[in-house]
C-alpha positions as CSV (number, residue, x, y, z in Angstrom):
1,M,-0.9,16.8,14.9
2,N,0.0,19.6,13.2
3,D,2.1,22.6,14.6
4,Q,1.9,24.8,11.4
5,P,-0.7,27.2,10.8
6,D,-3.7,26.5,8.9
7,D,-4.1,28.9,6.2
8,R,-6.5,27.3,3.8
9,P,-9.7,28.7,2.9
10,E,-12.6,27.7,5.1
11,G,-14.8,25.1,3.0
12,H,-11.8,23.5,0.8
13,D,-11.3,20.0,2.6
14,W,-8.8,17.6,1.6
15,K,-10.0,14.4,2.9
16,G,-7.6,11.9,1.2
17,L,-4.7,14.0,2.0
18,K,-6.0,14.7,5.6
19,E,-6.2,10.5,5.8
20,I,-2.5,10.1,4.5
21,D,-1.4,13.0,7.3
22,R,-3.3,11.2,10.1
23,A,-1.5,8.1,8.8
24,I,2.2,9.3,8.6
25,A,1.4,11.1,11.8
26,E,0.2,7.7,13.3
27,N,3.2,5.8,11.7
28,R,0.5,3.6,9.9
29,L,1.4,4.4,6.3
30,T,2.3,0.8,4.8
31,A,-0.8,-0.5,6.1
32,Y,-3.0,2.5,4.6
33,T,-1.2,1.8,1.4
34,W,-2.2,-1.9,1.6
35,K,-5.8,-1.2,2.4
36,K,-6.4,1.1,-0.8
37,T,-4.4,-1.4,-3.0
38,W,-6.5,-4.3,-1.8
39,A,-9.4,-2.1,-2.6
40,D,-8.8,-1.1,-6.0
41,P,-9.8,-4.2,-8.3
42,W,-6.7,-3.5,-10.3
43,G,-4.9,-3.2,-7.5
44,R,-5.8,-6.3,-6.5
45,V,-5.0,-7.9,-9.6
46,K,-1.3,-6.3,-9.5
47,L,-1.1,-7.8,-5.9
48,I,-2.1,-11.5,-6.8
49,T,-0.3,-11.6,-10.1
50,I,3.2,-10.8,-8.1
51,F,2.7,-12.8,-5.4
52,L,1.9,-15.9,-7.6
53,G,4.8,-14.8,-9.5
54,L,6.8,-15.0,-6.1
55,A,5.8,-18.4,-5.2
56,A,6.1,-19.8,-8.9
57,F,9.7,-18.7,-8.5
58,A,10.4,-20.0,-5.3
59,I,8.8,-23.5,-6.3
60,F,11.0,-23.5,-9.6
61,V,14.3,-22.6,-7.5
62,V,13.3,-25.4,-4.8
63,I,12.3,-28.3,-7.8
64,N,15.4,-27.0,-9.8
65,D,17.9,-27.4,-6.5
66,L,16.5,-30.9,-5.9
67,I,17.0,-32.2,-9.4
68,L,20.6,-30.6,-9.7
């Protein structure tokens, strides 16, 4: 995947960075980010809050347009 020489000392493995590098190489960084965010409890709360806020705004706009 990587054409650059590996000059890291033996036994020093960056598993998290290796997974991100693999995700970039396979062009799946967005899916990786969503999965990591959903796995984190605070990240899940943030995602749900954002989507609920967007849904509430969309409902407000639709109702506001129907009344006026």
